[in-house]
C-alpha positions as a Python dict, from the first residue, in 0.01 Angstrom:
ca = {
    (1, 'X'): (0, 0, 0),
    (2, 'X'): (-32, -55, 377),
    (3, 'X'): (214, 127, 604),
    (4, 'X'): (414, -59, 867),
    (5, 'X'): (410, 204, 1141),
    (6, 'X'): (707, 41, 1317),
    (7, 'X'): (915, 156, 1020),
    (8, 'X'): (825, 524, 1052),
    (9, 'X'): (1128, 735, 1132),
    (10, 'X'): (1069, 1055, 1331),
    (11, 'X'): (1355, 1304, 1331),
    (12, 'X'): (1415, 1671, 1391),
    (13, 'X'): (1446, 1897, 1090),
    (14, 'X'): (1810, 1990, 1032),
    (15, 'X'): (1966, 2258, 812),
    (16, 'X'): (2075, 1988, 568),
    (17, 'X'): (1739, 1804, 563),
    (18, 'X'): (1609, 1759, 209),
    (19, 'X'): (1241, 1853, 208),
    (20, 'X'): (1213, 1921, -165),
    (21, 'X'): (1013, 1603, -234),
    (22, 'X'): (726, 1695, -1),
    (23, 'X'): (395, 1751, -182),
    (24, 'X'): (74, 1881, -32),
    (25, 'X'): (-107, 2044, -322),
    (26, 'X'): (-442, 2056, -141),
    (27, 'X'): (-285, 2279, 127),
    (28, 'X'): (-4, 2457, -54),
    (29, 'X'): (66, 2681, 247),
    (30, 'X'): (179, 2372, 438),
    (31, 'X'): (406, 2265, 152),
    (32, 'X'): (542, 2617, 130),
    (33, 'X'): (607, 2625, 506),
    (34, 'X'): (822, 2310, 510),
    (35, 'X'): (1014, 2419, 200),
    (36, 'X'): (1053, 2791, 272),
    (37, 'X'): (1009, 2872, 641),
    (38, 'X'): (1049, 2573, 873),
    (39, 'X'): (1429, 2587, 893),
    (40, 'X'): (1424, 2959, 970),
    (41, 'X'): (1151, 2914, 1232),
    (42, 'X'): (1360, 2644, 1395),
    (43, 'X'): (1678, 2851, 1382),
    (44, 'X'): (1492, 3145, 1541),
    (45, 'X'): (1337, 2911, 1805),
    (46, 'X'): (983, 2990, 1692),
    (47, 'X'): (880, 2631, 1617),
    (48, 'X'): (1053, 2294, 1609),
    (49, 'X'): (968, 2072, 1313),
    (50, 'X'): (970, 1694, 1315),
    (51, 'X'): (1001, 1503, 988),
    (52, 'X'): (839, 1166, 930),
    (53, 'X'): (1010, 931, 685),
    (54, 'X'): (898, 593, 558),
    (55, 'X'): (1141, 386, 353),
    (56, 'X'): (1356, 700, 309),
    (57, 'X'): (1063, 905, 174),
    (58, 'X'): (949, 1223, 351),
    (59, 'X'): (581, 1147, 411),
    (60, 'X'): (486, 1398, 679),
    (61, 'X'): (590, 1665, 921),
    (62, 'X'): (462, 1859, 1216),
    (63, 'X'): (581, 2167, 1401),
    (64, 'X'): (550, 2236, 1772),
    (65, 'X'): (572, 2564, 1960),
    (66, 'X'): (481, 2707, 2297),
    (67, 'X'): (138, 2853, 2326),
    (68, 'X'): (-138, 2940, 2565),
    (69, 'X'): (-513, 2953, 2578),
    (70, 'X'): (-736, 3192, 2765),
    (71, 'X'): (-906, 3065, 3076),
    (72, 'X'): (-1234, 3206, 2949),
    (73, 'X'): (-1218, 2985, 2638),
    (74, 'X'): (-1210, 2665, 2845),
    (75, 'X'): (-1419, 2760, 3149),
    (76, 'X'): (-1719, 2560, 3027),
    (77, 'X'): (-1509, 2275, 2896),
    (78, 'X'): (-1412, 2113, 3222),
    (79, 'X'): (-1508, 2178, 3579),
    (80, 'X'): (-1161, 2063, 3685),
    (81, 'X'): (-1010, 2378, 3534),
    (82, 'X'): (-1063, 2613, 3824),
    (83, 'X'): (-762, 2831, 3883),
    (84, 'X'): (-759, 3209, 3889),
    (85, 'X'): (-519, 3229, 3596),
    (86, 'X'): (-620, 3430, 3291),
    (87, 'X'): (-427, 3197, 3060),
    (88, 'X'): (-315, 2836, 3067),
    (89, 'X'): (1, 2686, 2918),
    (90, 'X'): (-54, 2484, 2602),
    (91, 'X'): (166, 2311, 2351),
    (92, 'X'): (81, 2449, 2008),
    (93, 'X'): (63, 2202, 1723),
    (94, 'X'): (153, 2476, 1477),
    (95, 'X'): (157, 2275, 1153),
    (96, 'X'): (90, 1914, 1054),
    (97, 'X'): (81, 1771, 704),
    (98, 'X'): (93, 1438, 528),
    (99, 'X'): (240, 1395, 180),
    (100, 'X'): (-43, 1380, -72),
    (101, 'X'): (55, 1026, -181),
    (102, 'X'): (22, 896, 177),
    (103, 'X'): (-310, 1042, 288),
    (104, 'X'): (-578, 828, 451),
    (105, 'X'): (-325, 562, 553),
    (106, 'X'): (-310, 650, 923),
    (107, 'X'): (3, 866, 903),
    (108, 'X'): (-171, 1173, 1049),
    (109, 'X'): (-308, 986, 1349),
    (110, 'X'): (33, 831, 1409),
    (111, 'X'): (194, 1176, 1402),
    (112, 'X'): (-66, 1293, 1653),
    (113, 'X'): (26, 1003, 1884),
    (114, 'X'): (387, 1118, 1861),
    (115, 'X'): (280, 1472, 1956),
    (116, 'X'): (100, 1338, 2264),
    (117, 'X'): (401, 1124, 2360),
    (118, 'X'): (625, 1430, 2321),
    (119, 'X'): (411, 1654, 2541),
    (120, 'X'): (391, 1391, 2814),
    (121, 'X'): (772, 1359, 2806),
    (122, 'X'): (789, 1738, 2857),
    (123, 'X'): (531, 1762, 3136),
    (124, 'X'): (770, 1667, 3419),
    (125, 'X'): (987, 1966, 3320),
    (126, 'X'): (740, 2239, 3218),
    (127, 'X'): (379, 2309, 3302),
    (128, 'X'): (148, 2220, 3017),
    (129, 'X'): (-223, 2156, 3062),
    (130, 'X'): (-346, 2160, 2701),
    (131, 'X'): (-252, 2087, 2342),
    (132, 'X'): (-385, 2350, 2105),
    (133, 'X'): (-427, 2351, 1729),
    (134, 'X'): (-568, 2612, 1494),
    (135, 'X'): (-729, 2368, 1254),
    (136, 'X'): (-823, 2454, 898),
    (137, 'X'): (-1198, 2497, 893),
    (138, 'X'): (-1329, 2197, 704),
    (139, 'X'): (-1523, 1895, 823),
    (140, 'X'): (-1248, 1644, 749),
    (141, 'X'): (-984, 1829, 949),
    (142, 'X'): (-1212, 1907, 1242),
    (143, 'X'): (-1336, 1546, 1259),
    (144, 'X'): (-977, 1420, 1245),
    (145, 'X'): (-874, 1619, 1555),
    (146, 'X'): (-1193, 1527, 1742),
    (147, 'X'): (-1169, 1157, 1655),
    (148, 'X'): (-797, 1093, 1695),
    (149, 'X'): (-705, 1345, 1962),
    (150, 'X'): (-1017, 1422, 2160),
    (151, 'X'): (-988, 1790, 2069),
    (152, 'X'): (-1278, 2025, 2132),
    (153, 'X'): (-1362, 2342, 1943),
    (154, 'X'): (-1329, 2658, 2151),
    (155, 'X'): (-1313, 2955, 1912),
    (156, 'X'): (-1356, 3012, 1541),
    (157, 'X'): (-1229, 3260, 1284),
    (158, 'X'): (-1299, 3296, 914),
    (159, 'X'): (-1076, 3004, 808),
    (160, 'X'): (-960, 2825, 1125),
    (161, 'X'): (-1103, 2672, 1439),
    (162, 'X'): (-905, 2684, 1762),
    (163, 'X'): (-925, 2341, 1922),
    (164, 'X'): (-781, 2209, 2247),
    (165, 'X'): (-751, 1889, 2439),
    (166, 'X'): (-708, 1886, 2817),
    (167, 'X'): (-412, 1663, 2901),
    (168, 'X'): (-575, 1571, 3232),
    (169, 'X'): (-851, 1401, 3033),
    (170, 'X'): (-634, 1172, 2818),
    (171, 'X'): (-442, 858, 2897),
    (172, 'X'): (-66, 885, 2898),
    (173, 'X'): (33, 742, 2559),
    (174, 'X'): (294, 484, 2477),
    (175, 'X'): (630, 664, 2494),
    (176, 'X'): (824, 410, 2293),
    (177, 'X'): (863, 633, 1986),
}
């Protein structure tokens, strides 16, 4: 079933949002987050969650928060990063998941486009040089962020890879979302 991306509905999570239908069995921690923690995180101003609906079905979500990256982690990434700061401002893509019935249909890349459009709408009001994600360490996830967002790996832990994209190296996306 092909998705008509013009019919995707992006909205902010609300206290009365019904997220009970969301399924992500491959990454249960993401399913658990949207069902158990996202509303509290939003209420406490830790992360803001956006829901993605298609034909009234919850098919995805992502959460955004403030973050930073160390200057040392990006010093070799781009010669245009040359300030004396020890850290740089970054928007943190804290969580992103697609409903298991809608995977490999382009939903994730469309959500990522929305993230980029959001950060560029914010840039005139707050300094933000990078988008950061702590991606689950598997080839599919890492390739997704490299392919669809231009992210680069900067540090690695046992189960995640910290990845960033320099906003000065990407084109300003369509803001018509």
